[in-house]
N, C-alpha and C positions, 0 to 999 in steps of 0.2 A: 362929457359924462361917460363913465365906464359902463359897458354893456356886459351882461352875463348870459351865456347860452348853455342850456341843458340839452344834451343830445342823446336821445334814446335810439340805439342802433339795432336794426334787425337785418336779416340777410337780404331782403328785397326793399324794405322801406326804412325811413328814418323819421323821427318826430323831434322837432326843435321848439324850445321855448326861449324867447329873448326877453330879458328882464333888465330894468335899470337899477341904480344903486339903492333906491327906496323900496325895491321889491315889486314895483308895478310892472305887469306883463305888457310888453310892447307888441309882441307878435307870437303866434303859435302856428306852426305849419307842418304838414306831412308832405314828404317828397320821396321819390325813388332813390334807392341806394346806388347811385351811379355817379361816376366821377364828374361828368359835366353838370349834373344837377347840384351836386355838393359845391362845386366851384361857383355856380350861379348864385346859390342861396347865400353863401358866405361873402361873396363880393357885395351883395346887396346889404347884408348886415353890417359890413365894415369891421373896424377894429373891435374886438370883443374877447373876453376870456371864455374858454370853452371847457365844459365838463362832460365826459362820456363814461359809460360803465364798461368795465373790462369783460365784455361778452366774448364769445368765440370768434366773432368776425370784426373785432375792433381795429386790428392792425392796419388794413388798407386805408381806412378813413383817417386814422391817427396820422399815418405817414403823409397822406395828402394834405391835411390841415397843417402839419408840421412844416411841409415844404412851402405852404402859403404864408408862413410866418405867424400863425396863430399861437397864442399862449394856451397850452393844453394841460388839463388835469385828468388823470384816469382814475375813476372811482373804484374802490374796492367793493366787489359785489356783495360779499357776506357781511360787510360792516356798514353798508348803507341801509340801516335799519328803517329809516323813515319811508323807504320805498317797499322793502320786504314786508313790513307790518301794516301797510296801508289797507284799510277795509275796502275802499273802492280803488281798484288798481287798473289803470289804463296806460297806454303808451304816452299819452299827452300828460297825464298826472305824473308819470315817472320823469319825464323831461323837465317838468315844472319843479319837481322836488330837487333834481340835480342842480338846476339854476339857483334855487333858494340856498342850498348847502354851499355852493360855490360863492355866492354873494356874501354869505355870513362867515365865510372862511371856516366852515365846519365839515368840509368834505373829506371823508377818509379815503386816502389815495393808495393806489397800487404803484409799485416800483416799475418804471419803464426803462429798460436798459438802453444804452446807445445802440445805434443801428447795427454796428459791427457785431455786438453781442447778440442782438436779435437774430442775425443771420447764422451765427455760430450755434445758438440754441436750436434753430430749426434743423441743422445738420445732425446735432447730437440726438434730438428727439426722433428724427427720421431713422437713424441707426437703431435706436432702442425699439422703435415700432417694427422695423424689418426683422429684428431678432425675435421679437414676440411672435410675429407671424410665422417665422420658421419653426419656432417651438410648437405652435399649434399644429402644423403639418406633421411634425415628428410624433406628437402625442396621438394624432389620428392614425398614423402607421402602427404605433404600439397597440392601440385599441383594436385595429383590424386584425392584427396578429393574435392578440389575446382571445378574441371571440372565436377564432379558428383553432385555438389550443396550440398555437405554434410558439415554442419557446425560442428566444433569441439571446444573443450575448447582452451583457449589461449596457454596452454602447454599440448598437448595430449601425450607427451612422459614422463611425470612425472611418478614416481614409482607407479606401480599398474594399469596404464591406458593403457598399451600395449595390454592387454586382450580385452579391449573395441574396439580397432582398428582391432584386429584379427577377432572379431565377425562380422565385416562388410563383410567378405568373399571376399575381393578384392585381387586378386592374386598378383598384383604388390606391393600392400601395405604389404602383408605378406612376400614377398621376401625381401623387404627393411627392414622390422622389424628384420628379421633373420640376415641381414648384420649389422644392428645397434647393435644387441646383441653381435655379434662376435667382433665388434670394441670396444664396451664397456669393454669387458674383456681385450683386448690388451691395451687400454688406462689406465685401472686400474693398469695393471702390470707395464707399463712404468712409470706411475705416482708414484707408490710405490718406484721404484728404484730412481727416482729423489728426492723424499721426503727424502730418506735416505741420498743422497748426500747433500741436503740442511741442514739437521740436524747435519751433520759432519763438515759443513763449517762455520767458524767464520764470514766470510764476508756475507754469506747468512743470518745468524741470525741477523746481523746488519740491513740488508735491510728489513727483516721481521718485524722490529719495526715500519716501515712505515705503517699506516693504509691502508688496501686494497692490500698489497703485501704479497702473500702467498708463499708456497714452490716452486711451479713451476715458478712463476714470478721471484723470487729472483735468483734461479739457472739459469734460462734462461738469465737474464741480465748479470750475472757473466760469463757465458759461452761465450757470445758475446763480452764482454769487454776484458776478459783475465786479464792480470796483470795491475792493475790501474796505476802503476808507469810509464807505457810507455806513459802516457798522462801528459804533463807538466802543463796543466791547464784545467779547465772545458770546455773552448771554443773548445779545440782540441777534447775532448770527444764528444761534441755536433756535431762537424763537422763530426766525424766518424759515428755518428748515422744519418747523413743527416738532422739534425734539425736546420741548420743555413740558413739564407736567401742567395739566389744567389745575386751576385754583378755585375753590369755592369757599367764600368767607362769609360768616354771619356773626356780627359782634366781635368777640375776642377769639372765636373758634375759626380755625382755618383748616380746610381739607385739601390734600393734594391727590389728584386723580391720575388717569392715564395721560399720555402725551397728547397735545392738542391736535396734531396732524394737520395744522393749518400752515399755509405757506407753500414752499416748493416741494411737491410730491416727488419730482424727479431727483432733486438733491437728496431727499430722505432715502429714496430707493438706492441710489448710487452709494451712499455712505454705508448702508447696511450690507450691500454686496461687498464693499471694501473690507468690512469687519471680518466676514467669513474667509476671505482670501488672506487677510493679514494674520489670522490665527495660526497659519503654518509656520510663522517665525516667532522667535523668542524675543519679545520686546516688553516694555512696561505696559503697553496697551494690551497685549496678550495676557500678561499676568493679572491685570485689572479684570479682564473678562473672566478668567478662571476663578478668581477669588469670588466674584459676584455670582457666577453660575452655580457655585456650590450651595449658595443660600437661596437664590431667587429663581434659578432655572436659566436655561440657555436663551430663551426668547427675550426675557427681561434684560438679561446681561448684554445681549446683542444690541438692544436699543440704547442702553446706557453707554455702551462702548462706542457706538456710532456718535453719540453726543461728545464723548471725551475726545474722540478722533477729530471731530470738527473743531473743537477748542484748540487742539494741537495745530491743526491746519491754519487757524486764524492767526496764532502767534508766529507761525512760520512765515506767513505772507506779510504780516505787519513788520516783523523784525528782519525779514529777508534771510532766514536761517534754514539750514538743512535739518532733516529729521534726526533726532537723537534717541537711540534705542534705550 
């Protein structure tokens, strides 16, 4: 008889509910979130299908159970409404609800990329995080200068200009400059690794034929998309990026609202950055943006252009074709 396990995962503890095919609870247990404990519990449970929610600490347990040969499903946190809307909500009830949804084959799942894509995503997101941190320190320097009434060049952080800032003798600015220097080295190191990944990828080379798409952009998009064949059409890919309009329907009336912003936030951000870089070149994508911007404004046009660019990328990857301006 098949067993179903709902696993509610937290940083220090886990709650498991084991259920049979008829929905009868065989066992419920709380245990420490430690490798040895997880191995002990699941050896005792034996063969079973497992459902767990995509929380911030899901990956280590998922990979451990994957290595143990367990059949796993990763629940989509925002779509698992039976848990989110429960009036009485405890970790035990959450694990029980996951087991029930898994048993009934009603569990809304999240995409789990293969291990090599997971590692690539980590490096891509690490670089993005380091760049954001560097920007925070640069903004702090601008603020320190502004409150002292010191006017500087438009880009005081260009090569060779750091010395000018140091000469001002402002302690906070000097500390921030040291942090920026350290981050620059780390960003350069990670960027070099990602550039190597992009140069070895046939798909990344295809995407880099799009004007304004460089090594980081191409490999970041591929890391977020994963295998393009898992999308049956470009509409599903745009939905995954959260670039489709929300729909509200009542009877025969249908309203289209703002984009859903569900799915990959990283993919959406990279695509919109791509758009602003791409606008330097004269292509059908740029002309589409300019036409739309005249009527809808630049912000709306940028979102619509990001979606159009993603559709172009979809067909490039599916058909193995270079970009056509």
